[in-house]
N, CA, C and O of each residue as an XYZ file, in Angstrom:
852
protein
N     126.878     79.763     55.290
C     126.409     80.467     56.333
C     126.119     81.857     55.860
O     126.669     82.451     54.932
N     125.150     82.283     56.664
C     124.972     83.991     56.072
C     125.676     84.626     57.469
O     125.520     84.081     58.562
N     126.448     85.818     57.285
C     127.183     86.714     58.270
C     126.808     87.901     57.992
O     126.112     88.135     57.004
N     127.226     88.852     58.847
C     126.682     90.051     58.696
C     127.637     91.097     59.474
O     128.277     90.700     60.448
N     127.719     92.285     59.086
C     128.821     93.159     59.995
C     127.819     94.728     59.998
O     127.266     95.288     59.051
N     127.860     94.991     61.009
C     127.308     96.336     61.182
C     128.127     97.458     61.733
O     128.862     97.406     62.719
N     127.825     98.780     60.724
C     128.581     99.933     61.002
C     127.628    101.244     61.759
O     126.517    101.540     61.318
N     128.070    101.746     62.599
C     127.286    102.680     63.408
C     127.679    103.939     62.615
O     128.883    104.194     62.617
N     127.067    104.563     62.106
C     127.341    105.796     61.384
C     126.786    106.851     61.424
O     125.760    106.799     62.103
N     127.052    108.047     60.891
C     126.663    109.482     60.850
C     125.948    110.014     62.255
O     125.993    109.168     63.149
N     125.362    111.140     62.574
C     125.071    111.972     63.753
C     123.731    110.937     64.419
O     123.395    111.031     65.600
N     123.204    110.169     63.644
C     121.875    109.580     64.258
C     122.152    108.515     64.449
O     121.159    107.788     64.473
N     123.291    107.898     64.648
C     123.702    106.317     64.787
C     122.931    105.480     64.481
O     122.319    104.730     65.242
N     122.874    105.543     63.012
C     122.381    104.551     62.062
C     123.410    103.460     61.647
O     124.593    103.414     61.307
N     122.439    102.663     61.830
C     123.195    100.919     61.477
C     122.956    100.795     60.062
O     121.876    100.675     59.483
N     124.515    100.857     59.434
C     124.676    100.154     58.046
C     125.111     98.790     58.123
O     126.036     98.588     58.909
N     124.625     97.730     57.441
C     124.885     96.439     57.437
C     125.425     96.029     56.203
O     125.008     96.483     55.137
N     126.363     95.166     56.286
C     126.865     94.370     55.144
C     126.486     92.879     55.475
O     126.821     92.363     56.541
N     125.736     92.178     54.457
C     125.181     90.875     54.704
C     125.932     90.206     53.678
O     126.137     90.720     52.578
N     126.439     88.813     54.092
C     126.773     88.077     52.708
C     126.678     86.556     53.204
O     126.556     86.087     54.335
N     126.805     85.814     51.635
C     126.799     84.043     51.944
C     128.352     83.967     51.999
O     129.163     84.507     51.246
N     128.594     83.063     53.211
C     130.224     83.070     53.515
C     130.661     82.307     52.431
O     131.822     82.506     52.073
N     129.705     81.112     51.556
C     130.133     80.139     50.665
C     130.493     80.891     49.356
O     131.436     80.482     48.679
N     129.875     81.826     49.028
C     129.982     82.694     47.602
C     130.628     83.837     47.743
O     131.152     84.470     46.826
N     130.602     84.190     49.123
C     130.948     85.436     49.134
C     130.066     86.732     48.381
O     130.489     87.875     48.206
N     128.795     86.220     48.019
C     127.879     87.373     47.454
C     127.395     88.027     48.858
O     127.106     87.523     49.943
N     127.436     89.672     48.269
C     127.160     90.506     49.977
C     126.039     91.614     49.125
O     125.919     91.823     47.918
N     125.452     92.081     50.071
C     124.580     93.134     49.793
C     124.746     94.317     51.079
O     124.827     93.913     52.239
N     124.781     95.517     50.826
C     124.799     96.500     51.812
C     123.258     96.899     52.094
O     122.376     97.075     51.253
N     123.168     96.993     53.481
C     121.652     97.613     53.717
C     121.805     99.041     54.192
O     122.677     99.233     55.039
N     121.123    100.022     53.796
C     120.826    101.168     54.316
C     122.431    101.637     54.770
O     122.934    101.508     55.887
N     123.186    102.338     53.288
C     124.451    102.836     53.547
C     124.325    104.531     53.823
O     124.236    105.449     53.007
N     124.356    104.548     55.378
C     123.877    106.031     55.864
C     125.463    106.665     55.994
O     125.470    107.692     56.673
N     126.702    106.290     55.521
C     127.942    106.857     55.776
C     128.003    108.002     55.178
O     127.936    108.172     53.961
N     128.174    109.108     56.287
C     128.151    110.452     55.967
C     129.526    111.117     55.740
O     129.584    112.241     55.242
N     130.584    110.466     56.085
C     131.977    111.035     56.217
C     132.823    109.920     55.308
O     132.406    108.772     55.161
N     134.242    110.473     54.634
C     135.016    109.792     54.058
C     135.706    108.515     54.577
O     136.129    107.470     54.081
N     135.622    109.114     55.893
C     136.267    107.720     57.115
C     135.202    106.897     57.256
O     135.465    105.727     57.535
N     134.054    107.211     57.133
C     132.937    106.015     57.236
C     132.885    105.182     56.202
O     132.795    103.963     56.350
N     132.941    105.812     54.980
C     133.046    105.201     53.728
C     134.074    104.317     53.506
O     133.857    103.253     52.925
N     135.319    104.669     53.952
C     136.438    103.920     54.131
C     136.219    102.664     54.810
O     136.454    101.558     54.324
N     135.799    102.873     55.854
C     135.429    101.728     56.984
C     134.855    100.284     56.296
O     135.123     99.098     56.486
N     133.948    100.994     55.420
C     132.794     99.754     54.827
C     133.564     99.474     53.647
O     133.515     98.272     53.383
N     134.356    100.235     52.728
C     135.192     99.642     51.661
C     136.204     98.571     52.208
O     136.302     97.416     51.794
N     136.980     99.186     53.264
C     137.871     98.284     53.644
C     137.521     96.987     54.134
O     138.435     96.165     54.194
N     136.285     96.618     54.523
C     135.675     95.767     55.179
C     135.502     94.759     53.824
O     135.909     93.604     53.700
N     134.901     95.432     53.040
C     134.540     94.575     51.835
C     135.725     94.237     50.913
O     135.561     93.272     50.167
N     136.848     94.869     50.863
C     138.121     94.389     50.282
C     138.663     93.320     50.874
O     138.969     92.293     50.269
N     138.846     93.559     52.414
C     139.520     92.409     53.348
C     138.762     91.015     53.241
O     139.399     89.962     53.276
N     137.428     91.045     53.114
C     136.711     89.746     53.188
C     136.367     89.394     51.976
O     135.448     88.582     51.874
N     137.024     89.922     50.741
C     136.775     90.003     49.291
C     135.616     89.375     48.684
O     135.515     88.328     48.045
N     134.590     90.428     49.098
C     132.964     90.228     49.052
C     132.814     90.766     47.845
O     133.549     91.680     47.471
N     131.616     90.145     46.913
C     131.184     90.636     45.527
C     129.752     91.184     45.741
O     128.683     90.583     45.634
N     130.029     92.648     46.117
C     128.900     93.392     46.227
C     127.595     93.256     45.081
O     127.811     93.629     43.928
N     126.404     92.772     45.413
C     125.284     92.435     44.408
C     124.468     93.539     44.326
O     123.898     93.871     43.286
N     124.375     94.199     45.508
C     122.983     95.342     45.439
C     123.226     96.056     46.602
O     123.903     95.722     47.574
N     122.554     97.151     46.383
C     122.155     98.036     47.887
C     120.787     97.845     48.084
O     120.043     98.260     47.195
N     120.242     97.240     49.179
C     118.871     97.175     49.670
C     118.636     98.233     50.742
O     119.352     98.305     51.740
N     117.622     99.043     50.510
C     117.002    100.045     51.357
C     115.790     99.551     52.144
O     114.832     99.057     51.549
N     115.809     99.640     53.103
C     114.742     99.434     54.091
C     113.825    100.425     53.995
O     112.644    100.079     54.027
N     114.154    101.883     53.857
C     113.414    103.272     53.252
C     114.184    104.198     53.127
O     115.333    103.971     53.508
N     113.948    105.293     52.679
C     114.726    106.471     52.169
C     114.732    107.565     52.923
O     114.719    108.657     52.357
N     114.752    107.488     54.313
C     115.117    108.759     54.886
C     116.562    109.065     55.057
O     117.427    108.194     54.964
N     116.772    110.128     55.271
C     118.175    110.658     54.952
C     119.109    110.093     55.777
O     120.172    109.867     55.199
N     119.073    109.798     56.900
C     120.254    108.975     57.627
C     120.367    107.381     57.102
O     121.224    106.616     57.544
N     119.572    107.075     56.296
C     119.987    105.708     55.882
C     120.157    105.816     54.164
O     119.894    104.919     53.364
N     120.581    106.939     53.910
C     120.737    106.877     52.245
C     122.359    107.728     52.136
O     123.045    107.684     51.115
N     122.705    108.367     53.218
C     123.905    109.488     52.785
C     125.077    108.866     52.156
O     125.856    109.575     51.519
N     125.280    107.549     52.281
C     126.360    107.007     51.420
C     126.005    106.211     50.003
O     126.826    105.660     49.269
N     124.870    106.276     49.850
C     124.266    105.699     48.545
C     125.080    106.217     47.310
O     125.321    105.411     46.410
N     125.515    107.498     47.211
C     126.384    108.072     46.027
C     127.686    107.228     46.131
O     128.094    106.636     45.132
N     128.300    107.163     47.232
C     129.609    106.638     47.196
C     129.692    105.206     46.800
O     130.659    104.746     46.194
N     128.523    104.428     47.205
C     128.614    102.823     46.717
C     128.124    102.746     45.354
O     128.468    101.773     44.683
N     127.274    103.746     44.783
C     126.810    103.672     43.351
C     128.356    103.866     42.648
O     128.811    102.934     41.984
N     129.054    104.990     42.809
C     130.173    105.063     42.052
C     131.191    104.125     42.119
O     131.926    103.820     41.179
N     131.229    103.636     43.329
C     132.774    102.631     43.512
C     132.411    101.217     43.028
O     133.247    100.433     42.579
N     130.971    100.924     43.168
C     130.483     99.503     43.101
C     129.952     99.322     41.632
O     130.120     98.304     40.961
N     129.318    100.401     41.246
C     128.238    100.155     40.210
C     127.040     99.224     40.406
O     126.465     98.792     39.407
N     126.577     98.846     41.793
C     125.594     98.103     42.123
C     124.101     98.873     41.913
O     124.034    100.101     41.874
N     123.088     98.130     41.803
C     121.759     98.757     41.601
C     121.457     98.905     43.139
O     121.912     98.265     44.087
N     120.334    100.195     43.092
C     120.121    100.624     44.285
C     118.374    100.062     44.208
O     117.537    100.482     43.409
N     118.173     99.091     45.204
C     116.644     98.706     45.340
C     116.005     99.075     46.670
O     116.579     99.006     47.757
N     114.603     99.522     46.442
C     113.679    100.011     47.490
C     112.232    100.054     47.166
O     111.981     99.532     46.080
N     111.383    100.449     47.697
C     110.118    100.312     47.552
C     109.469    101.913     46.971
O     109.717    103.087     47.244
N     108.685    101.324     46.195
C     108.238    102.603     45.225
C     107.788    103.630     46.009
O     108.103    104.807     45.835
N     106.750    103.047     47.232
C     105.989    104.367     47.690
C     107.075    105.492     48.673
O     106.696    106.551     49.171
N     108.449    104.925     48.764
C     109.293    105.769     49.695
C     110.035    106.529     48.364
O     110.949    107.274     48.717
N     109.828    106.479     47.067
C     110.447    107.278     45.967
C     110.579    108.798     46.294
O     111.649    109.406     46.259
N     109.122    109.455     46.683
C     109.241    110.874     46.930
C     110.483    110.935     47.946
O     111.444    111.636     47.631
N     110.489    110.461     48.754
C     111.562    110.748     50.113
C     112.926    110.556     49.306
O     113.886    111.245     49.652
N     113.038    109.824     48.445
C     114.450    109.967     47.875
C     114.695    111.145     46.828
O     115.811    111.501     46.449
N     113.600    111.643     46.459
C     113.790    112.831     45.884
C     114.101    113.959     46.652
O     114.838    114.871     46.277
N     113.540    113.889     47.713
C     113.361    115.089     48.986
C     114.319    114.844     49.833
O     113.973    114.875     51.014
N     115.733    114.542     49.548
C     116.784    114.319     50.446
C     117.184    116.158     50.825
O     117.449    116.659     51.918
N     117.137    116.487     50.144
C     117.579    117.924     50.512
C     116.768    118.823     51.586
O     117.174    119.461     52.558
N     115.222    118.599     50.949
C     114.529    118.925     52.303
C     114.655    118.166     53.449
O     114.736    118.815     54.492
N     114.689    117.100     53.522
C     114.967    116.385     54.679
C     116.343    116.715     55.475
O     116.328    116.649     56.704
N     117.352    117.014     54.892
C     118.358    117.521     55.308
C     118.225    118.929     55.972
O     118.682    119.181     57.087
N     117.668    119.677     55.314
C     117.218    120.731     56.091
C     116.125    120.853     57.343
O     115.946    121.782     58.131
N     115.610    119.845     57.252
C     114.319    119.567     58.368
C     115.189    119.250     59.276
O     115.084    119.999     60.247
N     116.307    118.174     59.430
C     116.734    117.970     60.688
C     118.190    118.580     60.956
O     119.101    118.240     61.711
N     118.024    119.740     59.924
C     119.383    120.668     60.531
C     120.748    119.847     60.247
O     121.586    119.596     61.114
N     120.812    119.548     59.165
C     122.181    118.543     58.961
C     122.977    119.349     58.127
O     122.252    120.057     57.429
N     124.032    119.507     57.943
C     125.028    120.083     56.924
C     125.215    119.540     55.502
O     125.776    120.169     54.605
N     124.676    118.274     55.378
C     124.689    117.748     54.073
C     123.592    118.423     53.196
O     122.553    119.006     53.504
N     124.207    118.131     51.940
C     123.643    118.752     50.735
C     123.093    117.711     49.784
O     123.252    118.124     48.635
N     122.601    116.712     49.804
C     122.590    115.742     49.104
C     121.730    115.768     47.865
O     120.652    116.252     48.209
N     121.709    115.439     46.455
C     120.822    115.602     45.532
C     119.833    114.296     45.512
O     119.975    113.421     46.367
N     118.915    114.210     44.590
C     117.897    113.312     44.858
C     118.293    111.879     44.667
O     119.376    111.719     44.105
N     117.702    110.921     44.984
C     118.279    109.391     44.842
C     117.146    108.597     44.393
O     116.061    108.429     44.950
N     117.554    108.168     43.363
C     116.357    107.256     42.380
C     116.757    105.803     42.507
O     117.925    105.467     42.317
N     115.731    104.861     42.853
C     116.002    103.454     42.613
C     115.995    102.955     41.265
O     115.202    103.222     40.362
N     117.194    102.038     41.259
C     117.363    101.301     40.065
C     116.304    100.444     39.627
O     115.933    100.346     38.458
N     115.810     99.799     40.650
C     114.657     98.799     40.633
C     113.836     98.995     41.940
O     114.404     99.189     43.015
N     112.423     98.935     41.814
C     111.722     98.653     42.899
C     111.233     97.417     43.497
O     110.883     96.534     42.714
N     111.173     97.266     44.377
C     110.592     95.611     45.013
C     109.550     96.169     46.142
O     109.550     97.286     46.661
N     108.709     95.131     46.362
C     107.603     95.192     47.177
C     107.352     93.899     47.703
O     108.075     92.920     47.519
N     106.227     93.931     48.412
C     105.905     92.746     49.459
C     106.095     91.466     48.690
O     105.800     91.502     47.495
N     106.546     90.336     49.204
C     106.861     89.127     48.810
C     108.006     88.642     47.787
O     108.281     87.470     47.529
N     108.601     89.772     47.273
C     109.633     89.694     46.374
C     110.818     88.909     47.132
O     111.217     89.143     48.273
N     111.290     87.925     46.245
C     112.509     87.293     46.995
C     113.924     87.125     46.139
O     114.162     86.623     45.040
N     114.729     87.751     47.104
C     116.060     88.059     46.416
C     116.936     86.867     46.759
O     116.599     86.081     47.644
N     118.116     86.720     46.030
C     119.079     85.751     46.464
C     120.686     86.457     47.059
O     121.303     87.374     46.516
N     120.993     85.873     48.030
C     122.394     85.994     48.200
C     123.102     84.618     48.256
O     123.099     83.910     49.264
N     123.675     84.316     47.160
C     124.503     82.864     47.278
C     123.303     81.867     47.412
O     122.443     81.879     46.532
N     123.213     81.094     48.360
C     122.364     79.924     48.722
C     121.343     80.346     49.481
O     120.578     79.569     50.051
N     121.246     81.878     49.553
C     120.170     82.151     50.668
C     119.103     83.110     49.938
O     119.398     84.102     49.272
N     117.867     82.646     50.178
C     116.950     83.770     50.126
C     116.534     84.781     50.932
O     116.334     84.631     52.137
N     116.358     86.044     50.203
C     116.079     87.439     51.178
C     114.682     87.747     50.621
O     114.462     88.055     49.450
N     113.638     87.613     51.726
C     112.265     88.052     51.270
C     112.035     89.499     51.623
O     112.550     89.808     52.698
N     111.475     90.347     51.075
C     110.879     91.568     51.102
C     109.710     91.456     51.939
O     108.840     90.664     51.576
N     109.532     92.167     53.077
C     108.084     92.408     53.697
C     107.995     93.785     53.899
O     108.851     94.481     54.445
N     106.447     94.318     53.234
C     106.179     95.583     53.088
C     105.725     96.176     54.544
O     104.644     95.749     54.948
N     106.252     96.885     55.183
C     105.575     97.266     56.572
C     105.520     98.501     56.714
O     106.423     99.005     57.381
N     104.568     99.307     56.202
C     104.549    101.090     56.270
C     104.096    101.376     57.603
O     103.561    100.649     58.441
N     104.434    102.625     57.623
C     103.961    103.343     59.103
C     105.249    104.135     59.774
O     104.958    104.969     60.631
N     106.387    103.983     59.517
C     107.365    104.735     59.760
C     107.489    105.703     58.693
O     107.521    106.926     58.826
N     107.579    104.788     57.223
C     107.418    105.541     56.153
C     106.519    104.770     55.334
O     106.151    103.691     55.800
N     106.090    105.123     54.189
C     104.943    104.533     53.256
C     105.610    103.482     52.734
O     104.837    102.563     52.460
N     107.081    103.187     52.414
C     107.603    102.278     51.787
C     108.600    101.565     52.420
O     109.615    101.183     51.838
N     108.298    101.315     53.891
C     109.353    100.773     54.741
C     109.371     99.256     54.428
O     108.266     98.725     54.532
N     110.262     98.554     54.114
C     110.598     97.196     53.955
C     111.348     96.647     55.333
O     112.079     97.331     56.049
N     111.002     95.276     55.532
C     111.792     94.414     56.207
C     112.294     93.253     55.519
O     111.584     92.467     54.892
N     113.773     93.157     55.682
C     114.727     92.128     54.766
C     114.841     90.969     56.000
O     115.340     91.137     57.112
N     114.130     89.562     55.375
C     113.944     88.319     56.276
C     114.580     87.468     55.410
O     114.199     87.346     54.246
N     115.634     86.788     55.923
C     116.414     85.641     55.709
C     116.151     84.619     56.200
O     116.952     84.288     57.075
N     114.788     83.467     55.893
C     114.511     82.475     56.688
C     115.511     81.302     56.837
O     115.436     80.495     57.764
N     116.465     81.258     55.852
C     117.298     80.084     56.019
C     118.545     80.353     57.014
O     119.462     79.561     57.236
N     118.375     81.656     57.567
C     119.505     81.993     58.768
C     118.780     82.570     59.947
O     119.430     83.078     60.860
N     117.364     82.517     59.984
C     116.885     83.276     60.857
C     116.790     84.520     61.479
O     116.325     84.750     62.595
N     117.412     85.552     60.428
C     117.432     86.849     60.843
C     116.846     87.941     59.946
O     116.880     87.912     58.716
N     116.410     88.719     60.547
C     115.881     89.773     59.550
C     116.651     91.412     59.823
O     117.244     91.668     60.871
N     116.527     92.256     58.854
C     117.018     93.641     59.173
C     115.511     94.662     59.007
O     114.874     94.910     57.983
N     115.309     95.029     60.173
C     114.156     95.463     60.262
C     113.956     97.294     60.003
O     112.907     97.919     60.160
N     115.288     97.853     59.575
C     115.242     99.087     59.366
C     114.388    100.087     60.696
O     114.382     99.768     61.885
N     113.913    100.962     60.278
C     113.041    101.574     61.641
C     111.696    101.465     61.683
O     110.946    102.391     61.993
N     111.272    100.103     61.309
C     110.215     99.268     61.993
C     110.032     98.845     63.348
O     109.024     98.904     64.052
N     111.310     98.360     63.622
C     111.227     97.681     64.672
C     112.593     97.647     65.506
O     113.602     97.179     64.979
N     112.618     98.179     66.890
C     113.775     98.355     67.610
C     113.820     97.455     68.634
O     112.893     96.657     68.768
N     115.011     97.456     69.584
C     114.801     96.462     70.920
C     114.169     97.580     71.723
O     114.527     98.743     71.914
N     112.978     96.786     72.193
C     112.236     97.759     72.812
C     111.569     99.232     72.783
O     111.447    100.220     73.508
N     111.163     98.702     71.317
C     110.441    100.122     70.814
C     110.069     99.935     69.415
O     110.317     98.838     68.914
N     109.423    100.981     68.596
C     108.958    100.573     67.338
C     109.530    102.390     66.789
O     109.862    103.314     67.532
N     109.467    102.371     65.371
C     109.781    103.581     64.526
C     108.975    104.852     64.955
O     107.833    104.789     65.412
N     109.638    105.948     64.775
C     108.673    106.821     65.048
C     107.664    106.950     63.860
O     107.954    106.624     62.708
N     106.420    107.469     64.256
C     105.624    107.688     63.074
C     104.562    109.003     63.009
O     103.402    109.098     62.608
N     105.568    110.026     63.627
C     105.055    111.478     63.374
C     105.845    112.173     62.098
O     105.833    113.399     61.987
N     106.310    111.608     61.449
C     107.011    112.064     60.225
C     106.118    112.117     59.109
O     105.124    111.414     59.293
N     106.143    112.731     57.991
C     105.337    112.860     57.136
C     105.117    111.283     56.238
O     105.949    110.520     55.746
N     103.970    111.246     56.286
C     103.707    109.512     55.637
C     103.803    108.670     56.794
O     104.012    107.487     56.528
N     103.718    108.929     57.851
C     103.689    107.889     59.162
C     102.372    107.561     59.679
O     101.480    108.409     59.672
N     102.197    106.435     60.108
C     100.788    105.920     60.784
C     101.269    104.980     61.579
O     101.886    103.979     61.215
N     100.914    105.383     62.991
C     101.146    104.229     64.082
C     100.247    103.305     63.909
O     100.620    102.185     64.259
N      99.010    103.395     63.418
C      97.640    102.433     63.034
C      98.533    101.327     62.260
O      98.718    100.183     62.674
N      99.063    101.879     61.046
C      99.654    101.105     60.048
C     100.891    100.183     60.635
O     100.916     98.977     60.390
N     101.628    100.642     61.204
C     103.176    100.016     61.956
C     102.663     99.048     62.675
O     102.839     97.848     62.461
N     101.885     99.619     63.719
C     101.319     98.466     64.860
C     100.682     97.258     64.096
O     101.040     96.127     64.425
N      99.695     97.435     63.023
C      99.149     96.016     62.561
C     100.169     95.604     61.539
O      99.991     94.404     61.330
N     101.185     96.077     60.791
C     102.077     95.351     59.833
C     103.190     94.544     60.886
O     103.710     93.483     60.541
N     103.466     95.167     62.158
C     104.331     94.224     62.963
C     103.560     93.027     63.459
O     104.063     91.925     63.674
N     102.193     93.371     63.634
C     101.676     92.098     64.252
C     101.308     91.263     63.129
O     101.138     90.066     63.363
N     101.164     91.671     62.005
C     100.736     90.518     61.129
C     101.914     89.953     60.241
O     101.859     88.843     59.712
N     102.926     90.771     60.131
C     104.073     90.335     59.447
C     105.300     89.778     59.921
O     106.013     88.969     59.328
N     105.515     90.392     61.282
C     106.852     90.067     61.795
C     106.655     89.045     62.972
O     107.329     88.036     63.177
N     105.458     89.573     63.794
C     105.205     88.611     65.100
C     104.704     87.196     64.780
O     104.392     86.474     65.727
N     104.615     86.807     63.701
C     103.992     85.773     62.850
C     105.008     84.858     62.700
O     104.856     83.640     62.794
N     106.385     85.612     62.390
C     107.594     84.803     62.140
C     107.951     83.678     63.444
O     107.300     83.700     64.488
N     108.998     82.781     63.219
C     109.320     82.305     64.246
C     109.886     83.170     65.418
O     110.445     84.223     65.111
N     109.797     82.849     66.618
C     109.975     83.834     67.599
C     111.611     84.046     67.786
O     112.082     85.103     68.204
N     112.538     82.709     67.360
C     113.850     82.889     67.724
C     114.465     83.657     66.447
O     115.683     83.518     66.341
N     113.877     84.396     65.517
C     114.279     85.071     64.632
C     115.120     86.351     65.190
O     114.474     87.289     65.659
N     116.230     86.401     65.162
C     117.042     87.645     65.360
C     117.159     88.763     64.617
O     117.703     88.763     63.512
N     116.598     89.916     65.238
C     116.102     91.310     64.704
C     117.635     92.259     64.714
O     118.398     92.337     65.677
N     117.808     92.898     63.421
C     118.894     93.752     63.619
C     118.292     94.979     63.021
O     117.801     94.897     61.895
N     118.286     96.083     63.657
C     117.522     96.984     63.269
C     118.124     98.498     62.812
O     119.244     98.691     63.285
N     117.771     99.257     62.251
C     118.323    100.582     61.681
C     118.934    101.526     62.730
O     119.649    102.480     62.425
N     118.529    101.121     64.252
C     119.370    101.806     65.022
C     119.334    100.898     66.466
O     118.385    100.237     66.890
N     120.456    101.052     66.979
C     120.563    100.550     68.322
C     120.974     98.869     68.226
O     121.310     98.224     67.233
N     120.820     98.454     69.564
C     121.345     96.922     69.577
C     120.212     95.842     68.876
O     119.018     96.092     68.713
N     120.795     94.794     68.570
C     119.848     93.396     68.159
C     119.340     93.264     69.109
O     119.611     93.860     70.152
N     118.390     92.354     68.926
C     117.113     91.681     69.722
C     116.719     90.403     69.116
O     117.474     89.947     68.257
N     115.668     89.759     69.423
C     115.093     88.623     69.119
C     113.386     88.901     69.064
O     112.909     89.844     69.695
N     112.679     88.148     68.391
C     111.113     88.367     68.057
C     110.849     88.259     69.691
O     110.392     89.117     70.446
N     111.252     87.038     69.952
C     111.012     86.568     71.395
C     111.011     87.529     72.542
O     110.041     87.739     73.270
N     111.968     87.987     72.616
C     112.473     89.388     73.363
C     111.401     90.431     73.226
O     110.670     90.725     74.171
N     111.313     90.983     72.047
C     110.121     91.837     72.034
C     108.631     91.478     72.388
O     107.845     92.170     73.034
N     108.440     90.390     71.890
C     107.150     89.766     72.406
C     106.951     89.708     73.828
O     105.879     89.994     74.360
N     107.868     89.381     74.377
C     108.055     89.506     76.073
C     107.955     90.847     76.628
O     107.299     91.097     77.640
N     108.582     91.673     75.987
C     109.082     92.899     76.990
C     109.153     94.268     76.285
O     109.666     95.165     76.954
N     108.628     94.651     74.770
C     108.518     95.485     74.228
C     106.920     95.970     74.355
O     105.894     95.327     74.130
N     107.153     97.709     74.917
C     106.047     98.114     75.693
C     104.651     98.295     74.707
O     103.495     98.449     75.100
N     105.107     98.230     73.413
C     104.147     98.630     72.445
C     103.207     97.133     72.124
O     101.988     97.181     71.955
N     103.743     96.257     72.092
C     102.917     94.821     72.109
C     102.115     94.505     73.432
O     101.474     93.458     73.529
């Protein structure tokens, strides 16, 4: 069985996720946005208490609120950082992003250990994790879909009752809407959606009530 745990962190209320195969305890952390020592400790304690074997960090995109805990995870666990190449410039511009959002953080550039793109399949224990490239919120936005568990981690592509903002550099409303229709709304409607901010939802609920569709 695939399990997940979310942690709402930093001033943006970003959702950091740990997802793992309960049989093998292989785990990944999605979008480590922890901004304080206390937030990092919550995540560390959870990993230790559940004896999880952290395998990788998966970034849905490289906006600063989704990456603030990257250095901590890298130092403590030594696992690879995976994201899409189109967002590489955002990773290198985290200090500029912090200034733009008037954040007290002063992060250095973040480089991926490996780039992943549309159609790449990762594994967590017995489960496949499919990467779907859905640009529009950022050029390299990825959604991680686990078909065997009927869940996805949508980052800032899709929220409950909304979609990601498209007014930031590299954003495109047309791209985002087209990608959601082509790659997400064609999946089983029972799929549960865990977004980068706010509560979870399902594709069925979004098809029925999301004003953007």
